[in-house]
C-alpha positions in Angstrom: -61.2 -6.4 8.4 -64.3 -6.3 6.1 -67.8 -7.6 6.4 -69.1 -10.1 7.2 -66.2 -10.9 9.6 -64.9 -7.5 10.4 -64.9 -3.8 9.7 -62.5 -0.9 9.3 -63.4 2.6 10.5 -61.9 6.0 9.6 -62.3 9.0 11.9 -62.4 12.5 10.4 -62.1 16.0 11.7 -63.7 18.1 8.9 -62.3 16.6 5.7 -59.1 15.2 7.3 -58.8 11.6 8.2 -57.2 11.6 11.6 -57.8 8.2 13.0 -58.7 4.6 12.2 -59.3 1.2 13.7 -60.1 -2.3 12.5 -62.0 -5.2 13.8 -61.7 -8.8 12.8 -63.3 -12.0 14.0 -60.9 -14.5 15.7 -63.5 -17.2 16.5 -67.2 -17.4 16.8 -68.3 -14.7 19.2 -64.7 -13.4 19.7 -63.2 -10.4 17.9 -60.0 -8.4 17.9 -59.4 -4.7 17.6 -56.4 -3.9 15.3 -54.6 -0.9 14.0 -56.4 1.6 16.2 -54.6 5.0 15.8 -55.3 8.7 16.3 -53.0 11.2 14.7 -51.0 13.3 17.2 -52.7 16.6 16.1 -56.1 15.1 16.9 -55.4 13.6 20.3 -57.0 15.0 23.5 -60.4 15.5 21.9 -61.9 12.1 23.0 -61.7 10.8 19.4 -59.9 7.6 20.5 -62.7 6.8 23.0 -65.4 7.5 20.4 -63.6 5.3 17.9 -63.2 2.5 20.3 -66.9 2.7 21.2 -67.8 2.6 17.5 -65.7 -0.5 17.0 -67.5 -2.1 20.0 -70.9 -1.2 18.4 -69.7 -2.8 15.1 -68.6 -5.9 17.0 -72.0 -6.3 18.6 -73.6 -5.9 15.1 -71.4 -8.7 13.9 -72.6 -10.9 16.8 -69.3 -10.8 18.8 -69.6 -11.1 22.5 -66.0 -10.2 23.5 -63.1 -8.2 22.1 -59.4 -8.6 22.6 -56.5 -6.3 21.7 -52.8 -5.9 22.4 -50.5 -3.0 22.8 -46.9 -2.3 23.8 -45.1 -0.5 26.6 -44.5 2.6 24.6 -48.3 3.4 24.5 -49.3 4.3 28.1 -52.2 6.5 26.8 -53.6 3.6 24.8 -53.4 1.3 27.8 -55.2 3.9 30.0 -57.9 4.2 27.4 -58.5 0.5 27.3 -58.5 0.1 31.0 -60.9 3.0 31.6 -63.1 1.6 28.8 -63.7 -1.7 30.6 -60.9 -3.9 29.2 -59.1 -6.2 31.6 -55.6 -7.6 31.4 -55.4 -11.2 30.1 -52.6 -13.6 29.4 -51.1 -13.3 25.9 -53.4 -14.7 23.3 -51.2 -14.2 20.3 -47.5 -14.2 19.4 -47.2 -10.5 18.5 -43.5 -9.7 19.1 -44.3 -6.0 19.7 -47.0 -6.5 22.3 -46.4 -6.3 26.0 -50.0 -6.1 27.2 -53.1 -8.0 26.2 -56.7 -7.1 27.1 -60.2 -8.4 26.7 -63.7 -6.9 27.2 -67.0 -8.7 27.4 -69.6 -6.8 25.4 -73.0 -6.3 26.9 
């Protein structure tokens, strides 16, 4: 999750780190969002949506044309964020034992 094949972003409220998200290249033109997290005390402020958008911008800068991600059944808010951000359900693309949902978004 470091250039030139990825990135890792940290979100701040003031001086406090309250969120993060990583991006890594899976194959030419295809990336994966990993470890996206917003601390409970920072939720409800649109920070997750802004963090996801920043990861998508970083993916475009890396030349990626699509992003994938996975999540589990205990994260309905995350699923809703991905779905309302243009991610579509896809068949499993990895063997993550904790994942129950897999998504992909084509980047414009």
